[in-house]
C-alpha positions as CSV (number, residue, x, y, z in Angstrom):
1,M,-30.2,21.5,-16.0
2,K,-27.2,23.0,-17.6
3,L,-26.9,26.2,-17.6
4,F,-29.8,26.1,-15.4
5,G,-31.8,23.1,-16.3
6,F,-34.6,24.8,-14.7
7,L,-35.0,28.5,-14.8
8,I,-35.0,30.8,-11.8
9,V,-35.3,33.7,-14.2
10,S,-34.6,36.5,-11.7
11,I,-31.2,35.0,-11.0
12,L,-30.0,32.2,-13.1
13,I,-31.3,33.5,-16.4
14,M,-28.4,36.0,-16.3
15,L,-25.6,33.6,-15.5
16,P,-23.5,32.1,-18.3
17,I,-21.5,29.3,-16.8
18,E,-19.0,26.9,-18.2
19,A,-18.1,23.3,-17.3
20,G,-15.5,23.2,-14.5
21,Q,-16.6,26.3,-12.6
22,C,-18.3,24.2,-9.9
23,W,-15.3,22.5,-8.5
24,E,-11.5,22.2,-8.8
25,E,-10.2,19.5,-11.1
26,T,-8.9,16.5,-9.3
27,D,-7.1,13.3,-10.5
28,S,-9.5,11.7,-13.0
29,K,-7.5,8.6,-13.7
30,P,-9.4,5.2,-13.4
31,L,-9.4,3.8,-9.9
32,S,-9.7,0.2,-11.1
33,P,-9.3,-1.7,-14.3
34,I,-11.9,-0.8,-16.9
35,K,-14.3,-3.6,-17.9
36,L,-14.5,-3.9,-21.6
37,N,-16.8,-6.2,-23.7
38,A,-15.8,-8.5,-26.5
39,Q,-15.7,-5.5,-28.9
40,G,-13.2,-3.7,-26.6
41,E,-15.9,-1.2,-25.5
42,F,-17.5,-0.2,-22.2
43,V,-20.9,1.2,-23.5
44,P,-24.1,-0.9,-23.4
45,E,-24.8,-2.1,-26.9
46,W,-28.5,-1.2,-26.8
47,S,-27.6,2.5,-26.2
48,K,-26.2,2.7,-29.8
49,Q,-29.3,1.2,-31.3
50,V,-32.1,3.3,-29.8
51,I,-33.7,6.6,-30.8
52,W,-34.2,8.7,-27.6
53,Y,-37.3,10.8,-26.8
54,Q,-37.0,13.4,-24.0
55,I,-40.1,14.0,-21.9
56,F,-40.7,16.9,-19.6
57,P,-43.4,15.2,-17.5
58,E,-45.5,18.2,-16.4
59,R,-45.9,19.3,-20.0
60,F,-46.3,16.0,-21.9
61,R,-49.9,14.7,-21.3
62,D,-52.5,15.1,-18.6
63,G,-53.8,11.5,-18.2
64,D,-55.5,11.9,-14.8
65,A,-57.9,14.7,-14.0
66,T,-58.0,13.8,-10.2
67,N,-54.4,14.7,-9.4
68,T,-54.4,18.4,-10.3
69,P,-51.7,20.4,-8.6
70,T,-52.8,22.8,-5.9
71,M,-51.5,26.2,-4.7
72,Q,-50.0,24.4,-1.6
73,S,-48.1,22.0,-3.9
74,I,-46.1,24.8,-5.5
75,V,-45.1,26.5,-2.2
76,G,-41.3,26.6,-2.0
77,A,-40.7,26.7,-5.8
78,D,-39.3,29.8,-7.3
79,P,-40.5,32.5,-7.3
80,Q,-40.7,32.2,-3.6
81,D,-43.5,34.7,-3.0
82,T,-46.9,32.9,-2.9
83,P,-49.5,34.4,-5.3
84,K,-52.8,35.5,-4.0
85,H,-54.6,33.9,-6.9
86,W,-53.8,30.6,-8.6
87,R,-55.3,27.7,-10.5
88,P,-54.1,25.1,-12.9
89,H,-53.4,26.6,-16.3
90,P,-55.4,25.6,-19.4
91,W,-53.5,23.2,-21.6
92,E,-54.8,24.7,-24.8
93,S,-54.1,28.4,-23.9
94,D,-52.0,31.0,-25.8
95,W,-48.5,30.7,-24.2
96,Y,-47.8,34.4,-23.6
97,E,-51.4,35.4,-22.7
98,L,-52.1,36.0,-19.1
99,Q,-55.2,34.3,-17.7
100,D,-57.6,36.2,-15.5
101,Y,-56.1,34.7,-12.3
102,E,-52.7,35.9,-13.3
103,K,-53.9,39.4,-14.1
104,A,-55.5,39.5,-10.7
105,N,-52.1,39.1,-9.1
106,A,-51.0,42.4,-10.7
107,E,-47.4,41.5,-11.1
108,P,-45.4,43.0,-14.0
109,E,-42.8,40.2,-14.3
110,L,-44.0,37.7,-16.9
111,W,-41.4,35.1,-15.8
112,K,-43.1,34.8,-12.4
113,H,-46.4,34.0,-14.0
114,I,-44.9,31.4,-16.3
115,L,-42.9,29.6,-13.6
116,R,-46.0,29.3,-11.4
117,R,-48.0,27.6,-14.0
118,R,-48.9,24.0,-13.7
119,Y,-50.6,22.3,-16.7
120,G,-51.2,18.9,-15.1
121,G,-49.0,16.5,-17.0
122,D,-48.5,13.3,-15.1
123,L,-47.3,9.7,-15.3
124,Q,-50.6,8.4,-16.5
125,G,-50.4,10.7,-19.4
126,I,-47.0,9.1,-20.4
127,I,-48.4,5.6,-20.0
128,D,-51.4,6.6,-22.2
129,K,-49.0,7.7,-24.9
130,L,-46.6,4.8,-24.9
131,D,-48.3,3.5,-28.0
132,Y,-47.7,6.8,-29.7
133,L,-44.0,6.7,-28.9
134,Q,-43.7,3.1,-30.1
135,D,-45.5,3.8,-33.3
136,L,-43.2,6.8,-33.9
137,G,-40.2,4.6,-33.5
138,V,-38.9,5.6,-30.1
139,G,-36.6,3.1,-28.4
140,A,-35.7,4.9,-25.1
141,I,-37.2,7.6,-23.0
142,Y,-35.2,10.2,-21.0
143,L,-37.5,11.6,-18.3
144,N,-36.7,15.0,-16.9
145,P,-36.9,14.8,-13.1
146,V,-40.0,13.0,-11.6
147,F,-38.9,13.1,-7.9
148,H,-41.0,14.9,-5.2
149,S,-40.6,18.6,-5.8
150,P,-42.6,21.8,-5.7
151,S,-41.5,23.2,-9.1
152,H,-42.6,22.3,-12.6
153,H,-39.1,21.3,-13.5
154,K,-38.4,19.3,-10.3
155,Y,-34.7,20.0,-10.2
156,D,-35.3,21.2,-6.6
157,A,-36.1,17.8,-5.1
158,I,-37.7,17.3,-1.7
159,S,-36.4,13.7,-1.9
160,Y,-34.9,11.3,-4.4
161,H,-36.7,8.2,-3.0
162,H,-40.2,9.3,-3.9
163,I,-42.0,10.2,-7.1
164,D,-43.8,13.5,-6.9
165,P,-47.3,12.8,-5.5
166,F,-48.9,15.1,-8.1
167,L,-47.6,13.0,-10.9
168,G,-49.5,10.0,-9.4
169,P,-53.1,9.0,-8.7
170,D,-53.4,10.0,-5.0
171,P,-51.5,13.1,-4.0
172,E,-53.2,13.5,-0.7
173,G,-52.7,9.9,0.3
174,D,-49.1,9.9,-0.8
175,L,-48.3,13.0,1.2
176,K,-49.7,11.4,4.3
177,L,-47.8,8.2,3.7
178,I,-44.5,10.0,3.1
179,A,-45.0,12.0,6.4
180,S,-45.3,8.6,8.2
181,E,-41.8,7.5,7.3
182,K,-39.8,7.2,10.5
183,S,-36.2,7.1,9.3
184,L,-33.8,7.6,6.4
185,N,-33.1,3.9,6.5
186,S,-34.0,2.7,3.0
187,E,-35.7,-0.4,4.5
188,D,-38.2,1.9,6.1
189,W,-39.1,3.8,3.0
190,V,-42.7,3.4,2.0
191,W,-44.0,2.8,-1.6
192,T,-46.5,5.5,-2.5
193,K,-49.1,5.2,-5.3
194,A,-47.0,7.5,-7.4
195,D,-43.9,5.3,-6.8
196,L,-45.9,2.3,-7.8
197,L,-47.2,4.0,-10.9
198,V,-43.7,4.8,-12.1
199,L,-43.0,1.1,-11.8
200,E,-46.0,0.4,-13.9
201,L,-44.7,3.0,-16.5
202,I,-41.4,1.2,-16.6
203,E,-43.1,-2.2,-17.0
204,K,-45.4,-1.1,-19.8
205,A,-42.5,0.6,-21.6
206,H,-40.4,-2.5,-21.3
207,E,-43.3,-4.5,-22.7
208,R,-43.0,-2.4,-25.8
209,G,-39.3,-2.7,-26.0
210,I,-38.7,0.9,-24.8
211,K,-36.0,1.7,-22.2
212,I,-36.4,4.4,-19.6
213,I,-33.7,6.5,-17.7
214,F,-34.2,9.0,-14.9
215,D,-32.7,12.4,-14.4
216,G,-30.3,12.4,-11.4
217,V,-29.6,15.8,-9.8
218,F,-26.9,14.8,-7.3
219,N,-25.2,18.2,-6.8
220,H,-27.9,19.5,-4.5
221,L,-31.3,19.1,-3.0
222,G,-34.2,21.6,-2.8
223,A,-34.7,23.9,0.2
224,N,-38.0,22.0,0.9
225,S,-36.1,18.7,1.2
226,F,-36.4,16.6,4.4
227,A,-32.7,17.0,5.1
228,F,-32.4,20.8,4.6
229,Q,-35.6,21.5,6.5
230,D,-34.2,19.6,9.4
231,V,-31.0,21.6,9.3
232,L,-33.1,24.8,9.0
233,K,-35.0,23.9,12.2
234,N,-32.3,22.2,14.3
235,Q,-29.1,23.9,13.0
236,Q,-26.0,22.3,14.5
237,N,-28.1,19.7,16.2
238,S,-29.5,18.3,13.0
239,A,-28.6,14.8,11.9
240,Y,-28.0,16.3,8.4
241,K,-25.8,19.2,9.5
242,D,-22.8,17.8,7.6
243,W,-24.7,17.3,4.3
244,F,-24.6,20.9,3.1
245,I,-22.1,23.7,2.8
246,V,-22.9,25.9,5.8
247,N,-21.0,29.2,6.2
248,S,-22.5,30.2,9.5
249,W,-25.1,28.9,12.0
250,R,-27.9,30.9,13.6
251,D,-26.7,32.0,17.0
252,N,-28.4,34.9,18.8
253,S,-25.6,35.1,21.4
254,K,-23.0,35.7,18.7
255,A,-25.4,37.7,16.5
256,T,-24.8,35.3,13.6
257,E,-27.3,34.3,10.9
258,F,-27.7,30.9,9.2
259,K,-25.9,31.2,5.9
260,Y,-25.3,28.4,3.4
261,Q,-24.1,27.8,-0.1
262,G,-26.8,27.4,-2.8
263,W,-26.0,26.1,-6.3
264,F,-24.5,29.2,-8.0
265,G,-25.9,31.3,-5.1
266,V,-29.4,30.1,-5.6
267,Q,-30.8,29.7,-2.1
268,S,-33.6,27.3,-3.1
269,L,-30.9,24.8,-4.1
270,P,-28.6,24.1,-1.1
271,E,-25.5,22.4,-2.4
272,F,-24.1,19.1,-1.0
273,K,-20.7,19.2,0.7
274,E,-17.8,17.4,-0.9
275,N,-14.4,16.0,0.3
276,D,-11.6,14.1,-1.3
277,N,-13.9,11.1,-1.9
278,G,-16.6,13.2,-3.6
279,L,-19.8,13.8,-1.8
280,V,-19.6,13.5,1.9
281,E,-20.9,10.3,3.5
282,G,-24.5,11.4,4.3
283,P,-25.7,12.5,0.8
284,R,-23.5,9.9,-0.7
285,K,-25.2,7.0,1.0
286,Y,-28.6,8.5,0.4
287,I,-28.0,8.8,-3.3
288,F,-26.6,5.3,-3.5
289,D,-29.7,4.0,-1.7
290,A,-32.0,5.9,-4.0
291,T,-30.1,4.6,-7.0
292,S,-30.8,1.0,-5.8
293,R,-34.4,1.7,-5.1
294,W,-35.2,2.7,-8.7
295,M,-32.8,0.3,-10.4
296,N,-33.9,-2.8,-8.4
297,P,-37.3,-1.9,-6.9
298,M,-38.4,-4.0,-4.0
299,N,-35.4,-6.3,-4.8
300,K,-37.4,-7.8,-7.6
301,G,-34.5,-7.6,-10.0
302,A,-33.0,-5.1,-12.4
303,S,-35.5,-5.9,-15.2
304,Y,-38.2,-4.1,-13.0
305,G,-36.2,-0.9,-12.7
306,I,-35.0,1.9,-14.8
307,D,-32.4,1.3,-17.5
308,G,-30.0,4.0,-16.5
309,W,-29.5,7.6,-15.6
310,R,-28.9,11.1,-17.1
311,L,-26.8,13.2,-14.7
312,D,-27.6,16.8,-14.4
313,V,-24.8,19.4,-14.2
314,A,-22.4,16.5,-14.0
315,Y,-19.4,18.8,-14.0
316,C,-20.5,20.1,-10.6
317,V,-19.7,16.8,-8.9
318,S,-16.2,15.4,-8.6
319,H,-14.8,12.6,-10.7
320,R,-14.2,10.5,-7.7
321,F,-17.9,10.4,-6.8
322,W,-18.9,9.4,-10.4
323,K,-16.3,6.6,-10.4
324,D,-17.7,5.1,-7.2
325,W,-21.3,5.7,-8.3
326,R,-20.8,4.0,-11.7
327,S,-19.5,0.9,-9.8
328,K,-22.7,0.9,-7.8
329,V,-24.9,1.3,-10.9
330,K,-23.1,-1.4,-12.9
331,S,-23.2,-3.8,-9.9
332,I,-27.0,-3.6,-10.1
333,N,-27.3,-3.7,-13.9
334,P,-24.2,-4.1,-15.9
335,D,-26.2,-3.1,-19.0
336,A,-27.4,0.2,-17.5
337,Y,-26.6,3.3,-19.5
338,I,-25.1,6.4,-17.8
339,T,-25.1,9.7,-19.7
340,A,-24.3,13.2,-18.6
341,E,-24.9,16.8,-19.1
342,I,-21.4,18.5,-19.5
343,V,-21.6,21.1,-22.2
344,A,-17.9,21.8,-22.6
345,P,-15.4,22.0,-25.4
346,K,-14.4,18.6,-26.6
347,E,-11.0,18.9,-25.1
348,Q,-12.6,18.9,-21.6
349,L,-14.7,15.8,-22.2
350,K,-12.0,13.1,-22.2
351,P,-11.7,12.6,-18.4
352,Y,-15.4,11.6,-18.2
353,F,-15.2,8.9,-20.8
354,Q,-12.4,6.6,-19.7
355,G,-14.8,3.7,-18.9
356,D,-15.2,4.4,-15.2
357,E,-17.6,7.3,-15.3
358,F,-20.1,7.9,-18.2
359,D,-21.1,5.9,-21.2
360,G,-22.3,8.9,-23.2
361,E,-23.4,12.5,-23.0
362,M,-26.0,14.9,-24.2
363,N,-24.0,15.7,-27.3
364,Y,-24.3,19.5,-27.5
365,N,-21.1,19.7,-29.5
366,F,-23.0,17.8,-32.2
367,S,-25.8,20.4,-32.0
368,F,-23.3,23.3,-32.2
369,T,-21.6,21.8,-35.3
370,A,-24.9,21.1,-37.0
371,A,-26.2,24.6,-36.3
372,E,-23.1,26.1,-37.9
373,F,-23.5,24.1,-41.1
374,F,-27.2,23.8,-41.6
375,F,-28.6,27.0,-40.0
376,N,-26.0,29.8,-39.4
377,P,-26.4,32.4,-42.3
378,E,-23.4,33.2,-44.4
379,G,-21.0,35.5,-42.6
380,K,-22.4,34.6,-39.2
381,D,-20.3,31.8,-37.9
382,N,-21.4,29.4,-40.7
383,I,-19.0,26.7,-41.8
384,S,-18.4,25.0,-45.1
385,A,-19.0,21.4,-45.9
386,S,-15.3,20.6,-45.5
387,E,-15.2,22.4,-42.1
388,F,-18.3,20.5,-41.1
389,D,-16.6,17.2,-42.0
390,Q,-13.5,18.1,-40.1
391,K,-15.4,19.2,-36.9
392,L,-17.5,16.0,-37.0
393,N,-14.3,13.9,-37.4
394,D,-12.6,15.7,-34.5
395,L,-15.6,15.1,-32.3
396,R,-15.8,11.4,-33.2
397,K,-12.1,11.0,-32.3
398,T,-12.6,12.7,-29.0
399,Y,-14.2,9.6,-27.5
400,P,-12.9,6.1,-26.8
401,K,-14.1,3.3,-29.0
402,G,-17.9,2.9,-29.0
403,V,-18.7,6.1,-27.1
404,A,-19.5,8.2,-30.2
405,Y,-22.2,5.7,-31.1
406,A,-23.7,5.9,-27.7
407,T,-23.9,9.7,-27.3
408,M,-27.3,11.4,-27.4
409,N,-27.3,13.4,-30.6
410,L,-29.8,16.2,-29.8
411,F,-30.5,19.7,-31.0
412,G,-33.1,21.2,-28.7
413,S,-33.8,20.4,-25.1
414,H,-35.4,21.8,-22.0
415,D,-32.3,24.0,-21.7
416,S,-32.3,25.6,-25.1
417,N,-34.7,27.1,-27.6
418,R,-36.6,24.6,-29.7
419,L,-35.2,23.4,-33.0
420,T,-37.9,25.1,-35.1
421,S,-37.4,28.4,-33.3
422,H,-33.7,28.2,-33.6
423,I,-34.2,28.0,-37.3
424,V,-36.6,30.9,-37.3
425,N,-34.1,33.0,-35.4
426,R,-30.9,31.8,-37.2
427,G,-28.4,34.6,-37.2
428,I,-29.1,36.1,-33.7
429,G,-25.9,34.4,-32.4
430,N,-23.9,31.2,-32.5
431,Y,-25.3,28.3,-30.6
432,R,-21.7,27.2,-29.6
433,D,-21.4,30.4,-27.6
434,W,-23.5,28.7,-25.0
435,G,-23.8,31.3,-22.2
436,D,-24.4,34.2,-24.6
437,Y,-26.7,32.3,-26.8
438,F,-28.7,31.0,-23.8
439,N,-29.7,34.5,-22.9
440,T,-30.0,35.8,-26.4
441,S,-32.5,33.1,-27.2
442,I,-34.9,34.0,-24.3
443,A,-37.8,35.8,-25.9
444,M,-38.7,37.6,-22.6
445,R,-35.3,39.2,-22.5
446,N,-34.6,39.7,-26.2
447,P,-37.3,41.8,-28.0
448,N,-35.7,40.9,-31.3
449,Y,-36.3,37.2,-30.8
450,S,-39.1,36.0,-33.0
451,V,-41.8,33.9,-31.3
452,R,-43.8,33.2,-34.5
453,K,-44.6,29.8,-36.0
454,P,-42.0,28.5,-38.5
455,N,-42.9,28.7,-42.2
456,A,-42.6,26.0,-44.8
457,N,-39.0,26.9,-45.8
458,E,-37.9,26.7,-42.2
459,I,-39.7,23.4,-41.6
460,Q,-37.7,22.1,-44.7
461,L,-34.5,23.1,-42.9
462,Q,-35.6,21.1,-39.9
463,K,-36.4,18.1,-42.2
464,L,-32.9,18.3,-43.7
465,F,-31.3,18.3,-40.2
466,V,-33.4,15.4,-39.1
467,L,-32.3,13.3,-42.1
468,F,-28.7,13.9,-41.0
469,Q,-29.5,13.2,-37.4
470,M,-31.2,9.9,-38.1
471,T,-28.4,8.6,-40.2
472,Y,-25.2,9.9,-38.6
473,V,-23.0,8.3,-35.9
474,G,-24.7,8.5,-32.5
475,A,-28.1,7.9,-31.0
476,P,-30.6,10.5,-32.1
477,M,-32.6,12.3,-29.4
478,I,-35.9,14.1,-30.0
479,Y,-37.2,16.7,-27.5
480,Y,-40.9,16.1,-27.0
481,G,-43.0,17.8,-29.6
482,D,-40.2,18.6,-32.1
483,E,-41.7,15.9,-34.3
484,V,-45.0,17.8,-34.6
485,G,-43.4,21.2,-35.1
486,M,-43.6,22.7,-31.6
487,W,-41.9,26.1,-31.4
488,G,-40.6,28.2,-28.5
489,G,-37.8,30.3,-27.3
490,N,-35.4,29.3,-24.6
491,D,-36.4,28.2,-21.0
492,P,-39.1,28.6,-20.0
493,S,-40.7,28.8,-23.4
494,T,-39.1,25.6,-24.5
495,R,-41.4,23.9,-22.0
496,K,-44.8,24.5,-23.6
497,P,-47.6,21.8,-23.3
498,M,-47.3,19.1,-25.9
499,L,-49.4,19.3,-29.0
500,W,-52.0,16.5,-29.4
501,S,-54.5,16.0,-32.2
502,D,-57.4,15.6,-29.7
503,I,-57.0,19.0,-28.2
504,K,-58.1,22.2,-29.8
505,Y,-55.6,25.0,-29.1
506,D,-56.0,28.7,-29.0
507,N,-54.2,30.6,-31.6
508,E,-51.0,32.3,-30.4
509,I,-51.6,36.0,-30.6
510,F,-49.7,37.5,-27.8
511,N,-46.0,38.5,-27.7
512,P,-43.9,38.4,-24.5
513,D,-44.5,42.1,-23.9
514,G,-48.2,41.8,-24.0
515,S,-48.7,43.2,-27.5
516,K,-50.5,41.2,-30.2
517,R,-49.3,39.8,-33.5
518,K,-50.7,38.0,-36.5
519,P,-52.4,34.9,-35.2
520,D,-50.4,31.6,-35.4
521,E,-52.6,28.5,-35.6
522,V,-51.4,25.9,-33.0
523,S,-51.8,22.3,-34.0
524,P,-49.6,19.3,-34.6
525,N,-47.7,19.3,-37.9
526,L,-48.6,15.8,-39.1
527,S,-46.5,16.1,-42.3
528,L,-43.4,16.8,-40.2
529,K,-44.3,13.9,-38.0
530,A,-44.6,11.6,-41.0
531,H,-41.1,12.8,-42.0
532,Y,-39.7,11.9,-38.6
533,K,-41.5,8.5,-38.5
534,A,-40.2,7.5,-42.0
535,L,-36.6,8.3,-41.1
536,M,-36.8,6.7,-37.7
537,K,-38.1,3.5,-39.4
538,I,-35.2,3.5,-41.7
539,R,-32.7,3.9,-38.8
540,N,-34.5,1.2,-36.7
541,E,-34.6,-1.3,-39.5
542,N,-31.0,-0.9,-40.8
543,P,-28.2,-1.6,-38.3
544,A,-25.7,0.3,-40.4
545,F,-27.1,3.6,-39.2
546,Q,-26.9,2.4,-35.6
547,V,-23.6,0.6,-35.4
548,G,-22.1,0.7,-38.9
549,E,-18.8,2.2,-40.0
550,Y,-18.7,5.8,-41.2
551,K,-16.9,7.3,-44.2
552,T,-17.3,10.7,-45.8
553,I,-17.8,10.3,-49.5
554,L,-18.8,13.8,-50.8
555,V,-17.6,17.3,-49.7
556,S,-18.3,20.3,-51.9
557,D,-17.8,23.7,-50.4
558,S,-18.9,25.6,-53.6
559,S,-22.1,23.6,-53.9
560,A,-22.8,23.0,-50.1
561,L,-23.0,19.3,-50.7
562,F,-22.1,16.7,-48.0
563,G,-22.3,12.9,-48.3
564,F,-21.3,9.9,-46.2
565,E,-21.5,6.1,-46.3
566,R,-22.6,3.8,-43.5
567,T,-21.6,0.2,-43.7
568,Y,-22.4,-2.8,-41.7
569,K,-21.5,-6.3,-42.7
570,D,-22.6,-6.6,-46.4
571,D,-24.9,-3.6,-46.3
572,S,-23.8,-0.2,-47.5
573,Y,-25.8,3.1,-47.6
574,W,-25.2,6.5,-49.0
575,V,-26.6,9.7,-47.4
576,I,-26.3,12.7,-49.7
577,L,-27.3,16.2,-48.4
578,N,-27.8,19.4,-50.4
579,N,-27.4,22.3,-47.9
580,S,-27.8,25.0,-50.6
581,D,-30.8,27.1,-51.7
582,E,-30.5,25.7,-55.2
583,A,-31.2,22.2,-56.8
584,R,-28.1,20.2,-57.4
585,N,-27.3,17.6,-60.0
586,I,-24.8,15.1,-58.6
587,T,-22.9,12.3,-60.3
588,M,-21.7,9.4,-58.1
589,K,-19.8,6.2,-58.9
590,A,-21.2,3.1,-57.3
591,P,-18.8,0.4,-56.3
592,S,-20.5,-1.9,-58.8
593,A,-23.2,-1.9,-61.5
594,N,-25.8,-3.4,-59.1
595,Q,-29.0,-1.5,-58.8
596,V,-29.0,1.3,-56.3
597,K,-32.2,1.4,-54.2
598,V,-33.7,4.7,-52.9
599,L,-34.7,4.3,-49.3
600,F,-35.7,8.0,-48.8
601,G,-35.9,10.9,-51.2
602,E,-36.5,11.2,-55.0
603,E,-35.7,8.7,-57.6
604,V,-32.2,8.5,-59.2
605,T,-31.0,7.6,-62.7
606,Q,-28.4,4.8,-63.0
607,N,-26.3,3.8,-65.9
608,G,-24.0,1.0,-65.0
609,S,-22.0,2.1,-62.0
610,T,-22.8,5.8,-62.6
611,V,-25.6,7.2,-60.5
612,E,-27.2,10.6,-61.3
613,I,-28.9,12.3,-58.4
614,I,-31.0,15.5,-58.5
615,L,-31.5,17.0,-55.1
616,A,-33.9,19.9,-54.5
617,A,-32.7,22.8,-52.4
618,R,-32.2,21.9,-48.7
619,S,-33.0,18.2,-49.2
620,G,-31.3,14.9,-49.1
621,I,-31.5,11.3,-50.1
622,I,-30.7,7.9,-48.6
623,L,-29.5,5.1,-51.0
624,K,-28.9,1.5,-50.4
625,L,-26.1,0.0,-52.6
């Protein structure tokens, strides 16, 4: 969720937070010997080789017209007040335009309208588009939460052992089946149709060689959860009374009210209690049981389950819990991948990557460094090629062996403005200043934030970044729709419905304040998609870009040139980037007079071992030696 992986705008949108604020640091030393492979690493080998694709399920694809969310299904999600008028929102509509049903509610706060929207994305939609992902070159999917929840983001789970019924084929039947469960004993848990459909999604993804990981939110449950609702009803007599941080119980004789701790004060997210061993026994056992359910469904074996986890606000749960939980995960599937959302300076990362907690992370430090080199304007926290090289080197050295290759190298996500809109708005702040930039990049709060479609020059900047992303050390991660040029400000506007060629979209005309602007045509950018696909193919077909050695070979501050070599066994590749606004003529010396082959970019001139390269402004080239 980081900062607030979902957005309760009225409260959380205001709160810059930093890693480490959720709990006091405890001893993070390994509790047991670290298991290393033959290469002296603890990360799964496959996690270095894949290209990740992050999917926000409610906004990816509506594949089933029969499971449309209802007004009752959103009750309990923020904003808490139930609207008088509601219906599913048109997929093709202008993002900032209020529909008639929204206008009828006569509420001035735009964020309330947007958070209430449901577009109908579901599991069937993801299944239907697996071929799209395979053709693009995706090797692994990170799914934002799919567990039962009233919100569009699903970070406020009702439970962790059921998939949201409205993501499946029979919401009404699933809700009745869930209500029939008689205990929290995992052996008594039923399998709903939505639960079974997610297993079908996993199976069909695996058939295509695509891995899948779930989003685990183990710091809290939602206020609608089975456990918290029982506490709300039965107070001290609840079987779950020790699960949450309760400050006072409801007692009329003592004139006390029921008060509890919500995550960062948010009452819809009651926080789990912790002790010296991490989470207390109740939620601890529940999370362990839910982990087993999705990693080894029906005890059929790990091959039928998910391939790992992404841990939300991981810094809000103690090291001790993560150590024990990792042992559980690896006991089910030693090849499972565990990645975390931390968002902290590199100096604070080391305790998490000692081999007994996480294999990788959502590498926001990579994003920050890339933004400072590729996008920040001169004089506004931009860095030179040599500073870029040094920061990348420092970050690689932060991790133990293998981890840098397994981190998820992203730029945008559900918690930040989209890559294209970041480029459009470059200069409004520095991405590395996470809390400040988070708020600055929210269009509804910043009237100077541009919500327009990116132009050709801005798309070219995106293409240059993607060339770097697909060839550098670490596993690239694409946020759904970036490959077709989706744009949008920070949460919630980073969560627009996916652009598909078979849907005709309304032009975007409206601004967040309700005024109108020059129409922006909304449709997939197929040229940009072809650029992504070509570079993804190069990465997937050449192991040097997945697991090869890295060496910087060109740094020019005056010309804004940066180049590096990736080597694996007998194969070597050069990646040369021109980050300036002018064409550059570059002379390089190849290690031999053998012909240099262009894998991506314009042709080169070679005379013996001398290679002449002409790069257009903001462009790059990939050469095989």
